[in-house]
C-alpha positions as CSV (number, residue, x, y, z in Angstrom):
1,M,85.3,102.0,-128.2
2,K,88.3,102.7,-130.3
3,F,90.9,105.5,-130.0
4,A,91.9,107.3,-133.2
5,K,94.4,110.0,-134.2
6,W,92.7,113.4,-134.9
7,G,95.3,116.0,-135.8
8,N,97.6,116.2,-132.8
9,S,95.0,114.8,-130.5
10,I,93.4,111.4,-129.8
11,A,89.7,111.0,-130.4
12,V,87.2,108.4,-129.1
13,R,84.2,107.3,-131.1
14,I,81.1,106.9,-129.0
15,P,78.9,104.0,-130.1
16,A,75.4,104.9,-131.4
17,E,73.7,102.9,-128.6
18,V,75.6,105.0,-126.0
19,V,74.7,108.3,-127.8
20,A,71.1,107.3,-127.9
21,K,71.0,106.2,-124.2
22,L,72.7,109.4,-123.0
23,G,70.7,111.7,-125.4
24,I,73.9,113.6,-126.6
25,S,74.3,115.3,-129.9
26,P,77.2,116.6,-132.0
27,N,78.8,119.9,-130.9
28,E,77.8,119.4,-127.2
29,E,80.6,120.1,-124.8
30,A,81.9,117.8,-122.1
31,Q,84.4,117.8,-119.3
32,I,86.8,115.0,-118.7
33,K,88.2,114.2,-115.3
34,V,90.9,111.6,-114.7
35,T,89.7,109.2,-112.0
36,G,92.5,106.6,-112.0
37,K,95.6,105.4,-113.8
38,F,93.5,103.9,-116.7
39,S,90.1,105.5,-116.1
40,F,88.3,108.8,-116.6
41,E,84.9,110.3,-116.2
42,V,83.0,112.3,-118.8
43,T,80.3,114.7,-117.9
44,R,78.3,117.3,-119.8
45,D,79.7,120.8,-119.6
46,R,76.7,122.9,-118.5
47,R,78.6,126.2,-118.1
48,R,77.2,127.6,-121.4
49,E,73.6,126.8,-120.5
50,E,74.1,128.2,-117.0
51,A,75.5,131.5,-118.4
52,I,72.6,131.8,-120.8
53,E,70.2,131.2,-117.9
54,K,71.8,133.9,-115.8
55,M,71.6,136.4,-118.8
56,R,67.9,135.5,-119.2
57,K,67.3,136.4,-115.5
58,L,68.8,139.8,-116.1
59,R,66.5,140.6,-119.0
60,F,64.2,143.5,-118.6
61,V,61.4,145.1,-120.7
62,V,62.2,148.2,-122.7
63,P,59.3,150.6,-123.1
64,D,57.7,150.7,-126.6
65,D,58.6,154.4,-127.0
66,Y,62.3,154.0,-126.0
67,V,64.8,155.2,-128.5
68,F,68.5,154.2,-128.1
69,N,70.8,157.2,-128.2
70,R,74.5,156.2,-128.3
71,N,75.6,159.8,-127.5
72,E,73.5,159.8,-124.3
73,I,75.9,157.2,-122.8
74,Y,78.8,159.7,-123.0
75,D,77.0,162.7,-121.7
76,R,78.0,163.4,-118.1
């Protein structure tokens, strides 16, 4: 792998064989943890998927005849 300048940051290009083996795609997010003076560990960042899954569990069915009334929220 080779390090390259990308704006004010340093970028690493991941070889195609590694991308294929790991099954990663562009725009996926990752977390990097420094594990030693010259080493680091990269893992997928699953926080987004976990948040979406939590939201799916909160989902409920709205009756067919339900009509949303914004003013109803403010009536007390």
